[in-house]
C-alpha positions as CSV (number, residue, x, y, z in Angstrom):
1,M,104.3,113.8,99.4
2,D,102.6,115.7,96.5
3,A,99.4,117.8,97.2
4,V,96.4,118.6,95.1
5,I,94.6,121.8,96.0
6,L,91.2,122.5,94.6
7,A,90.8,126.0,93.8
8,G,88.7,125.8,90.4
9,G,85.5,127.4,91.4
10,K,84.7,130.9,90.6
11,G,84.7,131.9,94.5
12,S,81.2,133.2,94.0
13,R,80.5,132.9,97.6
14,M,83.1,135.4,98.1
15,E,81.1,138.0,96.5
16,D,84.1,139.2,94.5
17,S,85.6,139.1,91.0
18,L,88.9,137.6,92.2
19,P,89.4,133.9,91.9
20,K,90.3,131.5,94.7
21,K,93.8,130.8,95.3
22,S,95.8,128.8,97.9
23,T,99.5,127.7,98.5
24,G,101.5,125.7,101.0
25,K,104.5,123.8,101.9
26,I,104.9,120.3,100.5
27,N,106.9,118.1,98.1
28,K,105.1,119.4,95.0
29,I,101.9,121.4,94.7
30,I,99.3,120.6,91.9
31,L,96.9,123.7,91.8
32,Q,93.7,122.5,90.5
33,I,92.2,125.8,88.6
34,G,89.6,126.6,86.1
35,Y,88.0,130.0,86.7
36,K,90.3,132.8,85.7
37,A,93.2,130.2,85.5
38,D,95.5,132.9,83.8
39,Q,95.3,135.3,86.5
40,I,96.0,132.8,89.0
41,I,99.1,131.3,87.1
42,D,100.4,134.9,86.8
43,Y,99.9,135.5,90.4
44,I,101.5,132.3,91.6
45,K,104.7,132.8,89.2
46,K,105.0,136.2,90.3
47,N,104.8,135.6,94.1
48,Y,106.0,132.0,94.6
49,P,108.6,131.9,91.7
50,N,110.8,129.4,93.7
51,E,108.0,126.9,94.7
52,N,107.4,123.6,93.1
53,I,104.0,124.3,91.8
54,E,102.1,122.7,88.9
55,F,98.9,123.7,87.3
56,S,96.2,121.5,86.3
57,I,93.6,123.4,84.4
58,E,89.9,122.4,83.8
59,S,88.8,123.7,80.4
60,E,85.3,123.1,81.5
61,P,83.9,122.2,85.2
62,L,84.6,118.5,86.0
63,G,82.9,118.4,89.5
64,T,85.1,117.5,92.4
65,G,85.7,113.8,91.3
66,G,86.8,114.9,87.9
67,A,89.1,117.7,89.1
68,I,90.7,115.5,91.7
69,K,91.3,112.8,89.0
70,Q,92.9,115.2,86.6
71,G,95.2,116.5,89.5
72,L,96.3,113.0,90.5
73,K,97.4,112.4,87.0
74,K,100.1,115.2,87.6
75,A,101.1,113.7,91.0
76,T,104.0,111.3,91.2
77,T,103.9,110.1,94.9
78,D,102.2,106.9,95.6
79,F,100.1,109.0,98.3
80,V,98.7,112.4,97.7
81,L,97.2,114.8,100.0
82,V,94.1,116.5,98.5
83,F,92.1,119.4,99.8
84,N,90.1,122.5,99.3
85,C,91.6,125.9,99.2
86,D,89.1,127.2,101.5
87,D,89.3,124.9,104.4
88,L,92.1,125.6,106.8
89,T,93.4,123.3,109.4
90,D,96.3,122.1,111.5
91,I,96.0,118.4,110.5
92,N,99.2,116.6,111.3
93,I,100.3,115.5,107.7
94,G,102.9,113.3,109.1
95,E,100.4,111.3,111.1
96,L,97.8,111.2,108.3
97,E,100.4,109.8,105.8
98,K,101.1,106.8,108.3
99,L,97.7,105.5,107.5
100,Q,98.8,104.5,104.0
101,E,95.2,104.0,102.6
102,N,92.5,106.2,101.2
103,T,91.3,108.5,104.0
104,I,88.7,111.3,104.6
105,C,89.6,113.9,107.5
106,I,86.7,114.6,109.7
107,A,86.2,117.1,112.3
108,H,83.4,118.7,114.5
109,P,81.6,121.4,112.9
110,Q,81.1,124.8,114.5
111,L,77.5,126.3,113.5
112,P,77.8,129.9,112.1
113,F,74.7,130.9,114.2
114,G,73.2,130.4,117.4
115,M,71.3,127.3,118.4
116,V,68.1,127.2,120.3
117,F,67.1,124.6,122.6
118,E,63.4,124.7,123.9
119,E,62.9,123.6,127.5
120,N,59.5,123.9,129.0
121,G,58.3,126.2,126.4
122,Y,61.3,128.5,126.9
123,A,64.5,129.1,124.7
124,K,67.9,128.2,125.7
125,F,70.4,129.9,123.3
126,E,73.8,128.8,122.7
127,E,75.9,131.1,120.3
128,K,77.8,129.2,117.7
129,P,78.2,125.7,119.4
130,T,80.6,123.1,118.1
131,L,78.5,120.0,117.2
132,K,79.3,116.5,118.5
133,E,78.8,115.1,115.0
134,W,81.6,114.6,112.5
135,V,81.7,116.1,109.1
136,S,84.2,116.3,106.3
137,C,86.7,119.0,106.8
138,G,87.8,118.9,103.1
139,W,91.0,117.2,103.5
140,Y,92.0,113.7,101.9
141,L,94.8,111.3,101.7
142,F,94.4,109.3,98.5
143,N,96.3,106.4,96.8
144,R,97.0,107.9,93.6
145,K,96.8,104.8,91.4
146,D,93.8,103.5,93.2
147,M,91.8,106.5,93.3
148,I,92.6,107.5,89.5
149,S,91.0,104.1,88.6
150,K,87.7,105.0,90.7
151,L,87.3,108.6,90.0
152,P,84.9,109.8,87.1
153,D,86.4,112.1,84.2
154,K,83.4,114.2,85.4
155,G,81.3,114.0,88.3
156,S,81.2,114.3,92.2
157,L,83.5,112.8,94.9
158,E,80.8,113.1,97.4
159,Y,78.0,111.7,95.4
160,D,79.7,109.4,92.7
161,V,82.7,108.0,94.5
162,F,82.4,107.9,98.4
163,P,79.3,105.7,98.3
164,K,81.2,103.2,96.3
165,V,84.5,103.1,97.9
166,K,86.0,101.8,101.3
167,I,87.5,105.0,102.9
168,R,89.2,105.4,106.4
169,T,88.4,108.2,108.7
170,Y,90.9,110.5,110.3
171,K,89.4,112.2,113.3
172,H,90.8,115.6,113.6
173,E,89.9,117.2,116.9
174,N,91.7,120.5,116.7
175,F,91.6,123.6,114.5
176,W,89.5,123.7,111.4
177,V,87.9,126.4,109.9
178,S,86.0,126.7,106.4
179,L,86.2,130.1,104.8
180,N,83.4,130.2,102.2
181,T,82.2,133.9,102.2
182,K,83.9,137.1,102.9
183,K,82.2,137.3,106.4
184,D,84.0,134.2,107.3
185,I,87.3,135.5,106.3
186,T,86.6,138.7,108.3
187,E,85.4,136.7,111.4
188,F,88.7,134.5,110.9
189,E,90.9,137.5,110.9
190,K,89.4,138.8,114.2
191,T,90.7,135.7,116.1
């Protein structure tokens, strides 16, 4: 199965001049990039010369929908794994692939701060709880041809596409962390 990794942003939440980057093990990786694309390409070619990695470059920001559409056009497999470079998880790709339909992976979020419950006028505190609600964990399985026809050339996956398509959920109960800031990375490295 091919994979499209979304890594086109500036990485501004990281408070650094380095662009986002990610890699992994799968049949073929399409790295969807934009900001500082030349630096990312040089880095990948230098550090991963034997990996099957192609680059899909946004000359202007396309939004998540447009970026995915551009990346899917470089894929060759019927189903393509698509994920954000800053979402790490141990999703079983083999189990996900068995679904053979457009799928969004969902998980329980952990709050990055403490939650306060009020009881009889007094606070009960729970540090960084994991919530019972489900949220997108930034990983998707897409039917390449179907989604290319539904994705905009420029626009949002979340606002322009998901409200209009039928998409299966894959409930992931295990490891998932979103690394959006340097603090997130520091906390993750402590574990």
